[in-house]
N, C-alpha and C positions, 0 to 999 in steps of 0.2 A: 507603627505604620498603619495598623488597622484603624486606629482612632482618626488619623489624618485622612484616610480614605473616606471614613464615615462623614467627617466634617465636609470634605469636598463634595460628597454626594448630596448633602443637604443644600450646598450652594448651587450645584448644577441643576438640582430639581427646582430651583427658583423659590425655595421657601424663604430665603433671606439673602440679602447682599451685604457685603462688608460696608459699602457706602451708606446704606440705610442705617446700619448699626451705629456707625460713627455719627451720622446726622442726629440721631436721637440722643446721643450722649449729652448734648447741651440743652435738652428740652424735656424735662420730666413733666408728665401730665398726671393729674390725680383724677380718679373716677371712683364713684361710690354712691352713697345715698344716706339719707337720714333714716336710721333704724332705731329710733328712740323707744318704740313700743315693742321691740322684739321680745323682751322678757315677759311682757303681758301675754303675748300670743303663745309663747312657749309654755308658760304656766297654765294657760287655758287648753293646752293639748293640740295646738295647731299642727297640721301635718304638711310639711313642705316636701315637694316632689321635684326631682330633677327633670331635665329635658327628655330623658329616656324612660321616665315613669318609675324611677327608683326612689325610695324614701331618702330624704336628706337627714342625716343624724344631727348635724350641727351646721346651722346656716352660715355662720361667719367664715369658717374654713371653706365651705362650698363657694361662697361669693369671692373669696380670695383666689381660689382655683379657677374661677370663671374669668378672672382678670381684674377684679376690683382691688384697689390699693389704698382706699381711704373711706372713712365713715364719719358721719355727722351725728352729734347727739345734742339735744336741747335740754335746757334746765330753766325752771321757774323758781321764784323766791320761796313762797309758801302757798302752793296750789290749794291746800286745804282751807285757806282763808277766803277763797273766792266761792261765794255761796249764792251767786246770782242765778236767775232763771236760765241763762245761757251757759251755765257751767258745763264744761266738757270733760268727761273722765279721761280723755286722751291727753289732756294738758295736766299731767300728773308728776312730771319728773322733778326731783330736787337734786342738789349736788350729791347728797348722801346716797340717794337711790340709784344714781347712774354709775357709781364707782365700779360695781361688778361688770357692767356692760363695757365701760371704758377699758377695763383691764383686759377683757376678752379681745377687744379690737386691737390693742397694742400688742398683746401676746401673739396675735395672728400676723404681726409684722405690718400692720396697716397704719396709715397716718390717721390722726384724730382731729376732727374739727369740732370744737365746743362752742355751742350757740347759746349765749345768755339772752333770755327774753326780758329780764329786768321787770317782771310783772308776776302776778299770781296766776295769770291766764295768758292766752295767746296774745302776743304783741305783733301788730301788723299796721298797715296804714290807717285802718278804721278804729283801732283801739291800742293805746299804749298806757294802760292804767297803772298808776303808781301802786306798788304792793301795799296791802292794808297796814302792815307793820310800819311802813314809812310814810303813811298818809299825812301825818301832822308835822312833818319835817319842813323846815325852810329850805330854800334853794341851796344855801351854803351847807346846811346839814345833809341835804340829799347828795351833794358832791362828796362829802366826807363818807357818807354811808355807801355810795356806789363803789368807792375805792376800797373801803373795808370789806364789803361783801365780795367783790371780785377777787381781791387778794386772798381773803380767807377761803373762798371756794377753791381757788387754784392750789392753795396750800394743802387743803384736804386731799386733792388728787395727788400732789407731789409726795405727800407722806405715804401714799399707797403705791408709790413708784410709777405714777402716771403723769406724763408730761404731754399736754396737747401740742400738736404741731401747728395748728391754726386756731385762732380764737375770734369769735364774733362778739364784740361788745355792743349788743343790741340787735334786734331782729326786725328787718324791713323798716328802718328808721327814716324813711324819706321825709316824714313830717315831724321828726323829733321823737322823744321818748319821755317817760315819766310825766305824762300830761297832768295828772292830778288823780285824786281818789275816785273810785267807782261812785257814780251817782251825781257827780258834779254837773250842774246844768251846762249845756253847750255854750250858752250865752256868757257864762262865767269862766269857761275853760280857756283862759288866756294863753295857756301854754300848748294848745293843741296844734296850731299851724304856724309855719315859719315865715309869716308875712312881715315880720319886724326884725330889726337888728337885735333887739333885746332877746327875742326867742332864739335867734341864731347864737348869740353869746351864751345863753343858758345851755343850749345843746353842746356847744363847744366846751364849756366848763365841765359838764357831765362826762363827755367823752375823754377829756384829758385825765380826769381822775380814774375812769374805768381803765383806760390804756395804761396809766401809771401802775395800777395793780397788776395788770397782765405782764408788763415788762419786768417788774421786780421779781416775779415768781418764775415766769417763762420767757426769759430774754430772747430765746431763739425762735419763739413761735411767730408765725405770720399773723398780723392783725388785719382782720377783714371788716370793712365797713359795708354793711348790707342794705341796699335799697331795692325798690321794685318798680321804678318808673321807666322801664324799658320801652314802653309805648309813647313816652313823652320825653324825648331826648333833651329838650330845653330844661325841663325841671330836673332831670337826672344830672345833667352837666352842671347846672347851677349848684346842686348839692355838693358835688365834689370840688367845684371851684371855691365854695365857701369853706370847705375843709382845708383847702390849701391856704386861703387867706388867713385862717385862724391857726395855721401851723399844727394841725392835728396830726399826731404821729400814727401812721398806719402804713400798711404794705400792699394790700390787695383790695380791689374794688369787687364787691360781691353783688350779684344780680339774681333776681327771681325772674323766671320766664315760663309762663304757661300760655299756650296758644289760645285757649278758650277764654283767657282774661286779657292777654296782651296783643292778640292779633297774629298775623302771619309771621313766619320765620324772618322775613325781611325786617320786621320791627326790631328783633333782637340784633340782627347784623348791623342795622343802622346805628343802634345804641352802642355796639362794640366799636364800630368804625369811628364814631365821634369820641369815645373815650380814648381810643388808641392815639388819636391825633392831638388831644388836648392834655392828656395826663400820661406822658411818655415814661414816667418813672414808676408807674404802678402796674402790677400784674392784674389779671381779671379772672374771676371764677363765676360760673353759673352755679350758685349754691342751692338753688331750688328749681326743679323743672318736673314735668310729668305730662302724661296724656292717657286718656281712658282706653281700656281694651274692651269696654262693654258699657253702652249707654252714656248719656250726656252727664258731665260733672255738674252737680248742683251749683247754681250761681253763674253758669256760663254766660258771658256777655258779648263774646266775639264769634263771628262765623269761622268755622274751622275747615281745613282743607283735607282732612283725613277721615276715613270711616271710623266709627266707634266699634272697633274690632281688634283682634290680636294683630292682624296684618296691618291695620291702620295705625295702631300704636307703634308697630315696628317701622313702618314707613316714616312716621314722624321722627323716630329716633335716628334712623339712617340719615335723614336729611339734616337733622340737628348736628350729629357727629361730623358729617362731611363738611358742613359749614364751619364749625368751630375749629376743625383741624387746619383751616386756612389762616387762622389767626394765631400767630406764635405767642402772643402775650396772654392768651386764654390758657390757663394752666389747670383748671379744675372744672369738673362737671358732676353734680350731685342730684340724684333723683329723690324727690320728696316722698316719704312714707312708702318706700319700695317694699317693706316687709309685711304690709297689711295682708292678712290671710286668715279668714274665718273657718277654713275647711278643717273639720275635725273638732270644732269647738262649739260651745253654746253661746258664743258672743253674738250680739245683735248689732245692727248698723251695717253700713255699706260704704266702701270707698271705691271709686271706679278706676283709679289710675295707679295701682301698685304694679309690681313686676311678677306677681304670682296670681294665678286664677283662683279666686275664693270658692269656686264651685268644685274644684278638684285638687287644689293645692299646687298645681304644676307651674314650673317656671315658664314664663312667657318668652316669646322670640326676642322681644326688645331687650331682655337682660343681656344676652350675648352681644347684641349690637351696641348697647351702651358701653359695655366693657371695652369695646374696640377703640374707644376714645384714648385709652392709655397707650395705644400703639401709634406708630407713625403711618399706618395704612398698609404696611408690608409685614406686620407681625412682630415688630420689635417692641418689647415692653420694658418698662423701668421697674426694678425691684430693689429691695433693701438687702444687705448682706444676710440678714436672718432668713429671708425667703429662699436663700440658696442652699440651706441645709438639706442634705439628703439628695441633692441634685448632682449631676456630673456636668461640669462646665469646661468648655474649650475656648482658648483664646483665638485671635484672628489668624494665627498660623496653624491651628489645628492641634496644639498641645493641650493635654488635659491639665486643668488647674485645680489643685487640692485646696488652696486657701485663697479664694478670690478676694481682691480688694476692689477699689473703684476702677471701672473700666467697662468695656464691651465684650460680651462672650456669646457663645452658642450654648443653649441649654438642651441637654439630651432629654431631660424629663419633659420639658415644655415643647420640645421640637420647634423652637423659635429663638430668635436673638433676644438677649436681655442686656440691660444696662444697669450696673450697680453703681449707686451714687453714695 
């Protein structure tokens, strides 16, 4: 009886409603960020501080308790082979080196999004350089190699008990991938842009082989095709139309959106609205976003609507989350490089848009706001059965449940409604 009274008190206080719990049962949202450099900061002695000023012993469980349920990790082919002037030490992850981090993410009960760059360095709209080791391969041989590499990389994770929940075969591939070796003159870089059917066919063949490797090892993983033309809806939609025409096997449209590169929030919403109307069988994720909490981000090309401050960053995040919640097909939101934190380290350099203040290590306001995307706006969150360990759950009649299965419950530990899927 006491437990039932407690349950009813939660409802009467307006913390959660049965209707909102049932509503979320059919709509799981993923929220998190790319934390690929976390081991580097931990090894350097970075000090992470929570909202109340207390040291954080382990960042991943802290982020889970904040409400995050997914993390993204990037991999490069052989980053040590990239020795150009613009080599970036932050582009350092190999499939072997990320295994411990991926294990930690999965052990925390979080979903894992694995991001293949298919390059020795950053792959993005401005550069999609073929790895040095693959530089002399023909297109046919590249297709064989991308299959072999993708399948082999995923087998290494599987052998360690790690199964990604989502996989990106390519990073920001709006204009293709594996353009050619570093140093190829632009005039000879025939594979750079997708202005011809031959280039589209080439990209399609590469993707088919990459996805084949994914499906063979991780048949239940969602395949994400990631582009970044959110400010140019015509180019964006043409890309995914071509994917359909070529019968590319994928599940989720992945977008990048940064207001200082892509313009106001309306640009992102217009892109989403168009995708929703034209590609009704695909889910959508914002796999990269961010905003500065201090000073302008280098390379900023668009006028922004928010101050460069902690409050400005939080305002952007609030408006982003509020807008995305209106779109049922948007199931994921990931903050890029959220873990950047030089506090307590001798690391040099600066990144303006993480979710921790590098001057004092403290978690920023936008972290909690971002996490709210996983709720339905009333506090209901989706969790896995593993995340229910150590909690006390009640069903919708107020009965305590010792072995919860799929369904909607009230969590005594979290003081909110949860959905187990």
